[in-house]
C-alpha positions in Angstrom: -14.4 1.8 -23.6 -11.2 0.0 -24.7 -9.2 -2.1 -22.5 -6.5 0.6 -22.7 -9.0 3.1 -21.7 -10.0 1.1 -18.7 -6.6 1.3 -17.3 -6.7 5.2 -17.6 -7.2 7.2 -14.2 -7.8 10.5 -15.6 -9.7 12.8 -13.2 -9.2 10.6 -10.3 -7.2 11.3 -7.1 -5.1 8.9 -5.2 -3.5 9.0 -1.8 -0.6 6.7 -1.2 1.0 6.3 2.3 4.7 5.1 2.7 5.2 6.6 -0.5 8.6 8.4 -0.1 10.4 5.5 -1.5 10.1 1.8 -2.5 6.8 0.2 -3.4 5.0 3.2 -2.5 6.9 5.7 -4.7 6.7 3.0 -7.6 2.9 2.9 -7.3 2.6 6.8 -7.1 4.5 7.0 -10.5 2.6 4.4 -12.0 -0.9 5.9 -11.1 0.3 9.2 -11.9 1.5 8.1 -15.5 -2.1 6.7 -15.9 -3.6 10.1 -15.3 -4.3 10.2 -11.6 -3.5 13.2 -9.4 -1.3 11.9 -6.7 -0.9 12.8 -3.0 2.5 11.3 -1.7 2.4 10.7 2.0 5.0 9.7 4.7 6.3 10.8 7.9 8.9 13.4 6.7 7.8 16.4 4.8 11.3 16.8 3.1 11.0 13.2 1.7 7.4 13.5 0.4 8.2 16.8 -1.3 11.1 15.3 -3.2 9.0 12.6 -4.5 6.2 15.0 -5.4 8.7 17.0 -7.3 9.9 14.0 -9.3 6.4 13.4 -10.2 5.8 17.0 -11.3 8.9 16.5 -13.7 7.1 13.7 -15.3 4.0 15.9 -15.9 1.9 14.4 -13.0 -0.1 16.6 -10.8 1.1 15.8 -7.3 1.8 17.1 -3.9 3.5 15.7 -0.8 1.7 15.7 2.6 3.6 14.5 5.7 1.6 12.1 7.9 2.2 9.4 10.5 0.1 6.6 9.3 -0.7 5.7 12.8 -1.9 8.9 14.0 -5.6 9.8 13.2 -4.9 13.5 13.5 -2.4 13.3 10.7 -4.5 11.2 8.6 -7.4 13.8 9.0 -5.0 16.4 7.9 -3.8 14.3 5.1 -7.5 14.1 3.6 -8.1 17.7 4.4 -5.0 18.7 2.4 -6.0 16.3 -0.5 -9.5 17.8 -0.7 -8.0 21.3 -0.6 -5.8 20.5 -3.4 -7.8 18.2 -5.5 -11.4 18.2 -4.4 -11.7 14.7 -3.0 -10.0 11.2 -3.2 -10.9 8.1 -5.3 -8.1 5.8 -4.5 -6.4 4.9 -1.3 -3.2 2.9 -1.1 -2.4 1.8 2.5 1.4 1.0 2.0 3.0 2.4 5.1 4.2 -0.3 7.5 6.7 -0.9 10.2 8.5 -3.8 11.7 10.7 -2.8 14.7 11.3 -6.6 15.8 13.1 -9.3 14.0 13.0 -12.3 16.3 10.6 -14.6 18.0 7.2 -13.6 19.5 8.3 -14.5 22.9 10.9 -11.8 22.7 8.4 -9.1 21.4 7.6 -6.8 24.1 4.1 -4.8 24.5 5.5 -1.5 23.0 6.6 -3.3 19.8 3.3 -5.1 19.4 1.5 -1.8 19.9 3.5 0.1 17.5 3.3 -2.7 14.9 -0.6 -2.9 15.1 -0.9 0.9 15.2 0.7 1.4 11.9 0.1 -1.8 10.1 -3.7 -2.4 10.9 -5.2 0.6 12.7 -3.6 3.1 10.3 -5.3 1.5 7.2 -8.5 1.3 9.2 -8.4 4.8 10.2 -7.5 6.4 6.7 -10.1 4.3 4.9 -12.8 4.9 7.3 -12.1 8.6 7.0 -12.1 8.3 3.2 -15.3 6.4 3.0 -17.8 9.3 3.1 -15.7 11.2 0.6 -15.5 8.3 -1.8 -19.3 7.4 -1.3 -20.2 11.0 -2.2 -18.0 10.8 -5.5 -19.7 7.6 -6.5 -17.3 5.0 -5.2 -13.6 4.4 -5.1 -10.7 1.7 -4.7 -9.0 0.9 -1.6 -5.6 -1.0 -2.0 -4.1 -2.5 1.1 -0.5 -3.6 0.9 0.0 -6.7 3.0 2.7 -9.5 2.6 3.1 -13.1 2.0 4.0 -13.2 5.7 0.3 -12.5 6.3 -0.5 -15.9 4.4 2.6 -18.0 5.8 4.6 -16.6 8.6 8.4 -17.1 8.4 10.7 -17.4 11.3 11.6 -14.2 13.3 8.6 -12.3 11.6 5.9 -13.2 14.0 4.1 -10.0 14.9 4.7 -8.5 11.6 2.9 -11.5 10.0 0.1 -11.1 12.6 -0.3 -7.7 11.6 -0.3 -8.4 7.6 -2.9 -11.2 8.3 -5.1 -8.9 10.1 -4.7 -6.4 7.1 -6.0 -9.1 4.8 -9.0 -9.7 6.8 -9.6 -6.1 7.2 -9.6 -5.9 3.4 -12.3 -8.3 3.2 -14.5 -6.7 5.6 -14.2 -3.4 3.7 -15.1 -5.0 0.5 -18.2 -6.9 2.2 -19.5 -3.7 3.9 -18.7 -1.0 1.4 -19.5 -2.5 -1.9 -23.1 -1.2 -2.0 -21.3 2.3 -1.9 -19.4 1.6 -5.0 -16.1 1.1 -2.9 -13.9 -1.8 -3.8 -11.2 -3.2 -1.6 -8.4 -5.4 -2.5 -5.1 -6.5 -0.9 -1.6 -7.1 -2.5 0.8 -9.6 -0.9 4.3 -8.9 -2.2 7.0 -11.4 -1.7 10.6 -10.3 -0.8 11.1 -7.0 -2.8 14.4 -5.1 -2.9 13.6 -2.0 -0.9 15.2 -0.3 2.1 12.3 -1.8 4.5 13.5 -5.3 3.6 17.1 -4.6 3.7 17.5 -6.7 6.7 16.4 -9.8 4.6 18.0 -9.3 1.2 21.2 -7.9 2.6 21.7 -11.2 4.6 23.3 -13.5 2.1 22.4 -16.7 4.0 18.7 -15.7 4.0 18.9 -14.4 0.3 20.3 -17.4 -1.0 17.9 -19.6 0.9 14.9 -17.6 -0.6 16.4 -17.6 -4.1 16.6 -21.4 -4.2 12.9 -21.5 -3.4 12.0 -19.0 -6.1 10.8 -20.3 -9.5 11.9 -16.9 -10.8 15.2 -17.3 -9.1 15.5 -13.7 -8.1 13.8 -11.2 -5.7 11.4 -8.6 -6.8 11.7 -5.0 -7.5 9.4 -2.1 -6.4 8.2 -1.3 -9.9 7.1 -4.8 -10.4 4.3 -4.2 -7.8 3.0 -1.2 -9.6 1.1 -2.7 -12.4 -1.1 -4.8 -10.0 -1.8 -1.5 -8.2 -2.7 0.2 -11.4 -5.1 -2.7 -12.2 -6.8 -2.7 -8.9 -7.0 1.3 -8.8 -8.6 1.3 -12.3 -12.0 0.2 -13.9 -10.0 -2.7 -15.5 -10.8 -4.4 -12.2 -14.4 -3.1 -11.8 -15.7 -6.5 -10.8 -12.8 -7.2 -8.4 -13.3 -6.7 -4.6 -12.2 -8.6 -1.5 -9.3 -10.2 -3.8 -6.0 -11.3 -2.1 -3.3 -10.7 -4.9 0.0 -12.6 -4.4 3.0 -11.2 -6.3 6.1 -13.1 -4.7 7.9 -14.8 -7.9 6.3 -18.1 -7.0 7.6 -18.4 -3.5 4.5 -19.4 -1.9 3.6 -22.1 -4.5 
């Protein structure tokens, strides 16, 4: 098998949460272009249907399935729809996330804490656990969790989001340790500041943006499609000996 062939995903099925825009949508396109059948998921059916139609226009087999990443019933339905359409699942990208609080931890109420942990940690736990027996039966698979550099080094006013992303890094390592014998690999990507709607509160703030750019060796913030190549590597046989890895893609911010 050539190195180019190792990056192919022909015959594989990928489920991507938070895929109606931004990083998730870019990853869906990249995996689809590599030959995967793609299930696009997010909370709103209209949004995921629109992305699925874009993928189909590129010649990619795709469907859109609405699901709240923090709701077990929705996640069960997501995998049922995936199996019905494509026969199973080989790749899970847990990209959906929330951050309703921008401020110090002392001002974070219990409801906000619960919401952040429900979507950012419990959601990936539930979806990956539900996918485990399907992947095991198919001979293995790849789980890719999207964390953040906040999970490695918290910034001011991002406290509980940082906690949830640190927990996701640890959860990924637990998956890798426990599920390797089943042929299931688990890795985590930690993006820096990427210009998406989710992070708009940061890059749209001129003072914050200028401060970050001064600390970036690349001297700019990232774009969604710059995360897609790393996802493709981790989803494919090119990374067959890679599990439990923490991959930082932040323009050098954490150096």
